[in-house]
N, C-alpha and C positions, 0 to 999 in steps of 0.2 A: 656450400655457399660460394666458395671460391670458384668451383667449376661452373656454377650458374652464372656468376658475374662474368666469367671469361666467355661463356657462350653468348650472353647478351651483348658483350662488347664486340664479339666476332660478327654477330648478326647486324649490328649497327654499322660496323665497318664496311660490310658488303651491301648495305642498304636493305637488309631483310627485316621484316617486322612480323608480329603475330597476325596483323591484318592480311599481309601477303599470304602467309601460310593458310589462313582460314579461307581465303577466296581462291586458292589454287590447289585445293585438295582433289585427289583423283576420285572419279566416280567408279561405279561397278565395272565400267568398261576399261578402266585403267587410264582414262584420259581425264583431263580437268573439265570442269563445267564449261569454261570458255571455249575449249576446243570442240567439245560435243555440240555446243550451240552453233559454232561455225559450220561443222559438218552437216548439221540439220538444215541450216540455211542453204548450203550448197546443194543439198539433196532437193530442196524445194525449187531452187533455181534450175536444176536439171529438168524438172517437169515443165517449168516456164519455157525454157529454150526448146525443149522437145516439142511443145505445142506450136511455138513460133516457126520452127523449121518444118514441121508437118504442114502447117498452113501455107508456107511459101511453096513447098513442093506441089501442093494441090492447085495453087494459083499462079505459078510461075509463067505459064503460057496463056493465061486468060487476059484478054484486054477488054472484054465486055462489048456487047452489041452497040452501045450508044457512045463509046469512047474510042479515041484514036491515039496513036502515039506508039513509040517503041517500048519494048520491055527492057529491063535492066540488063539482061543477057546480051542484048544487041549493042550495048555501049561499054561492056567490060573492057578494061585495059589490064589484061592478065599480068604482063611484066611489072607494071607499076604496083599492082596489088600484091604481087609476090614479094617485092622488095619491102613493102610496108608490113607484110606478114612476117617476114624474116626479122625485121626490127623488133616486132612484138615478141617473137619467140626468144630472141636474144635477151630480152628483159627478164625472162624466167631464170636464166643463168645468173644475171646480176642480183636477182632476188635471193637466190641460193647463197651467193657470196655474202650478201648482207646478213642473212641469218647465221651463217658460219662465223662471220666476224664478231657479232655481238656475243655469240656463245664462247668465243675465245677472248672476250673482253677487249677486242681491238676496235675501240669506239670510233676512231677517225676513219678507219676503213669502212665500218658500218655506215657512217654518214655518207661517205663517198658512194657506196653501192646503192644506198637508198635513193640518193639524188639521181644517180645514173639510171636506175630503174624507172623513176618518175619521168626523166627526160625521154627515155625510149618510148614510154607509153604516150607521152605528149606528141612525139613525132608521129606515132601511129594515128592518133586522133587528128592531127593536122592533115595527114594523108587522106583520112576518111572524109574530112570536111572538103578537101580539094576535089576528091572524087565525086562527092554529092553535088558540089557546085558545077562541075563539068556536066553531070547528068541533067541538072536543071537547065543549063544553057542549051542542051540538045533537045529540050522539050519534055524531059522526064521528071515529073514532080510527084509528090506523095499521092495526089488525087488524080493523076493522069489516067490510070487504069488499075484494075485489081492487082495485077502483077506488081506494079510499082509500089502500091500500098503495102503489100506483103514484104517486099524487099526492104523498103525503108524502115518498116516496123522492126524486122528482125535485126538488121545491121545497126539500126539506131539504138535499140535496147542494149546491144552489146557495147556500143560506144559509150552509153551512159554508165555501164558497169566499169569500163576502163577508166572513165573520168572519175568515178567514185574511188577507184583504186589509187589513182594519182593523188587525190586528196588525202587518203589514208597514209600514203607513203610520205607525203610532205609533212603531215602531222607527226608521224614517227620520227622524222628527221629533226623537227623542232624539239620534240621531247628528249631525244638523245643529246642534242646540242645543249639544252638547258640542264642536263644531268638528271632529268626526271625518269629516264629509262636506261637502266643498266643491265649488266649480264644476268643479274638475278631475276630479271623479267624478260628474258630472251624469248619466252614463249609468246609474248605479245607480237613480236616481229614474225615469229613462225606462223601465227594465226593469220596475220595479214598476208604472209607468203602463200598460205593455202588458198586464200581468195584470189590472189594474183595468178597462181598457176591454173586455177579453175578457169579464169577468164581467158587465159592463153589456150587451154585445151578446147574450150568452146569455140574459139576462133578457128582452130584447125578444122573442126567439124564444119563450121559455117563456110570456110574457104573451100573445102573440098566439095561440099554439097551444092553451094550456090555458084561458085566460080569455075570449078573444074569439071563437074559432071554435066554433060550437055542435056 
């Protein structure tokens, strides 16, 4: 009885409950249900981006017989996009630091790195908006031609994914700040990190295929 009481006291001290244990049991893969679900979602997202990239490759040089205007490749600012891409890739490093911090129960550092990751993602989105605005001023809109439609659909979907990731990061920061997310639930931050790294990897592929390959 004394050992049981001591165990319960220890679990309460670290914020652990039977509810947490029940919902974070490993599956046959050795991973929790939440992590398996995230991997399944990322797998389906790979199919989505694979289809969008394939469509862009098929349509990148087509402007259509009844339409005029430049293609996206005619207006690319490679140095600007390279800097924007570097900012997004650096956010993967800060995401790793956030996960490491919460695993070590360094909550202040975790909050700092979560906000830093969200800020870097926001800078990337701001750069993408600036780029799209410049394209529009040069006469390249979503419906200008088939090529522009494929380009804006591909990069726009990626931008939506980054924006959703920023919302997730800010939500995690709020939970950590309020004390609702502690070291015992570090896997939650890790799962968000999986999503964020996936978004970064997808952008590497998009940047190489769309911007660098002529």
